[in-house]
C-alpha positions as a LaTeX table, in Angstrom:
\begin{tabular}{lrrr}
\hline
Residue & $x$ (\AA) & $y$ (\AA) & $z$ (\AA) \\
\hline
Unk1 & 236.07 & 68.06 & 110.95 \\
Unk2 & 236.90 & 70.23 & 114.34 \\
Unk3 & 234.28 & 72.00 & 115.56 \\
Unk4 & 235.97 & 75.42 & 116.20 \\
Unk5 & 232.67 & 77.32 & 115.50 \\
Unk6 & 231.13 & 78.65 & 118.99 \\
Unk7 & 227.37 & 79.65 & 118.86 \\
Unk8 & 225.51 & 81.99 & 121.65 \\
Unk9 & 222.34 & 82.14 & 122.69 \\
Unk10 & 220.40 & 84.52 & 125.22 \\
Unk11 & 217.71 & 83.68 & 127.18 \\
Unk12 & 216.08 & 83.52 & 130.63 \\
Unk13 & 216.91 & 81.74 & 133.13 \\
Unk14 & 213.81 & 80.38 & 132.63 \\
Unk15 & 214.38 & 79.03 & 129.30 \\
Unk16 & 218.03 & 78.23 & 130.85 \\
Unk17 & 215.92 & 75.85 & 133.00 \\
Unk18 & 213.73 & 74.25 & 129.99 \\
Unk19 & 215.73 & 73.53 & 128.00 \\
Unk20 & 218.68 & 72.18 & 130.88 \\
Unk21 & 215.30 & 69.87 & 131.59 \\
Unk22 & 215.11 & 68.52 & 127.13 \\
Unk23 & 218.25 & 67.65 & 127.39 \\
Unk24 & 218.66 & 65.61 & 130.87 \\
Unk25 & 214.77 & 63.77 & 129.15 \\
Unk26 & 216.87 & 63.42 & 125.56 \\
Unk27 & 219.77 & 62.12 & 127.77 \\
Unk28 & 221.83 & 64.29 & 125.52 \\
Unk29 & 225.78 & 64.39 & 126.59 \\
Unk30 & 226.47 & 67.71 & 125.00 \\
Unk31 & 224.16 & 70.29 & 123.69 \\
Unk32 & 225.23 & 69.99 & 120.40 \\
Unk33 & 223.43 & 66.36 & 120.79 \\
Unk34 & 220.59 & 67.80 & 122.11 \\
Unk35 & 220.29 & 70.05 & 118.82 \\
Unk36 & 220.82 & 67.14 & 116.76 \\
Unk37 & 218.36 & 65.33 & 118.60 \\
Unk38 & 214.98 & 68.01 & 118.48 \\
Unk39 & 216.06 & 68.40 & 114.81 \\
Unk40 & 215.28 & 64.99 & 113.65 \\
Unk41 & 212.63 & 65.06 & 116.46 \\
Unk42 & 208.87 & 66.24 & 114.62 \\
Unk43 & 207.77 & 67.47 & 117.37 \\
Unk44 & 209.22 & 68.96 & 120.60 \\
Unk45 & 207.28 & 68.57 & 123.57 \\
Unk46 & 207.73 & 71.14 & 125.88 \\
Unk47 & 207.24 & 69.35 & 129.47 \\
Unk48 & 203.36 & 69.24 & 131.63 \\
Unk49 & 202.52 & 71.16 & 134.60 \\
Unk50 & 198.72 & 70.23 & 135.93 \\
Unk51 & 198.46 & 73.66 & 138.15 \\
Unk52 & 197.17 & 71.26 & 141.33 \\
Unk53 & 196.78 & 74.65 & 143.34 \\
Unk54 & 193.91 & 75.92 & 140.91 \\
Unk55 & 190.80 & 76.47 & 142.99 \\
Unk56 & 188.89 & 75.94 & 140.13 \\
Unk57 & 190.77 & 73.16 & 139.34 \\
Unk58 & 189.44 & 71.42 & 142.88 \\
Unk59 & 186.16 & 72.56 & 143.08 \\
Unk60 & 185.05 & 70.86 & 139.43 \\
Unk61 & 186.61 & 67.80 & 141.19 \\
Unk62 & 185.22 & 68.07 & 144.64 \\
Unk63 & 181.93 & 67.88 & 142.39 \\
Unk64 & 182.67 & 65.12 & 140.09 \\
Unk65 & 183.85 & 63.32 & 143.40 \\
Unk66 & 180.17 & 64.24 & 144.74 \\
Unk67 & 178.61 & 62.88 & 141.52 \\
Unk68 & 179.75 & 59.01 & 141.94 \\
Unk69 & 179.89 & 59.13 & 145.71 \\
Unk70 & 175.92 & 59.84 & 144.90 \\
Unk71 & 176.19 & 57.53 & 142.18 \\
Unk72 & 177.92 & 54.51 & 144.71 \\
Unk73 & 174.93 & 55.19 & 147.11 \\
Unk74 & 172.06 & 55.30 & 145.03 \\
Unk75 & 173.62 & 51.93 & 143.53 \\
Unk76 & 174.01 & 50.21 & 146.70 \\
Unk77 & 170.06 & 50.94 & 147.45 \\
Unk78 & 169.06 & 49.85 & 144.70 \\
Unk79 & 171.15 & 46.33 & 144.86 \\
Unk80 & 170.31 & 46.02 & 148.61 \\
Unk81 & 166.20 & 46.74 & 147.80 \\
Unk82 & 166.68 & 44.53 & 144.65 \\
Unk83 & 164.72 & 47.04 & 143.02 \\
Unk84 & 166.98 & 47.73 & 140.18 \\
Unk85 & 166.99 & 46.47 & 136.50 \\
Unk86 & 169.02 & 45.29 & 133.94 \\
Unk87 & 168.30 & 48.61 & 132.13 \\
Unk88 & 168.52 & 50.85 & 135.33 \\
Unk89 & 172.30 & 48.66 & 135.52 \\
Unk90 & 173.34 & 49.78 & 131.99 \\
Unk91 & 172.20 & 53.52 & 132.94 \\
Unk92 & 173.97 & 53.26 & 135.92 \\
Unk93 & 176.96 & 52.21 & 134.35 \\
Unk94 & 176.79 & 54.61 & 131.55 \\
Unk95 & 176.86 & 57.29 & 134.24 \\
Unk96 & 179.79 & 56.05 & 135.90 \\
Unk97 & 181.72 & 55.93 & 132.82 \\
Unk98 & 180.57 & 59.54 & 131.84 \\
Unk99 & 181.54 & 60.27 & 135.45 \\
Unk100 & 185.14 & 59.50 & 134.79 \\
Unk101 & 185.60 & 60.84 & 131.21 \\
Unk102 & 184.58 & 64.37 & 132.17 \\
Unk103 & 187.34 & 63.75 & 135.42 \\
Unk104 & 189.69 & 62.81 & 132.51 \\
Unk105 & 188.91 & 65.71 & 130.03 \\
Unk106 & 189.05 & 68.10 & 133.01 \\
Unk107 & 192.36 & 66.78 & 133.67 \\
Unk108 & 193.88 & 67.52 & 130.69 \\
Unk109 & 191.94 & 70.91 & 130.34 \\
Unk110 & 194.27 & 72.22 & 133.37 \\
Unk111 & 197.31 & 70.54 & 132.02 \\
Unk112 & 199.15 & 73.52 & 130.08 \\
Unk113 & 202.36 & 72.98 & 128.18 \\
Unk114 & 205.42 & 74.30 & 128.31 \\
Unk115 & 204.64 & 75.85 & 131.92 \\
Unk116 & 205.87 & 76.02 & 135.40 \\
\hline
\end{tabular}
């Protein structure tokens, strides 16, 4: 059977760039191969872009960094003066984990799917 039917798709330049990027990411040699690969996928995920220039994001990350620095200073003083208890150590470790978790959640919040 010969492929002799032509399909035309009208799209914006941005949409075309996204299609070309998807073709590259999926290692499709032809547009037909790209469509076949996309049809067999359960979920089509658009490329993700982090808004690195967002003033709000930078403010949040700066505050989280300050919290982490303060936590490190508290830990250093407590360790050097030997006034830290096992209970305090556990609390400090939990705080460090929470700060890291919040940072990850913030970064995930600022990821926009399919945007440029």
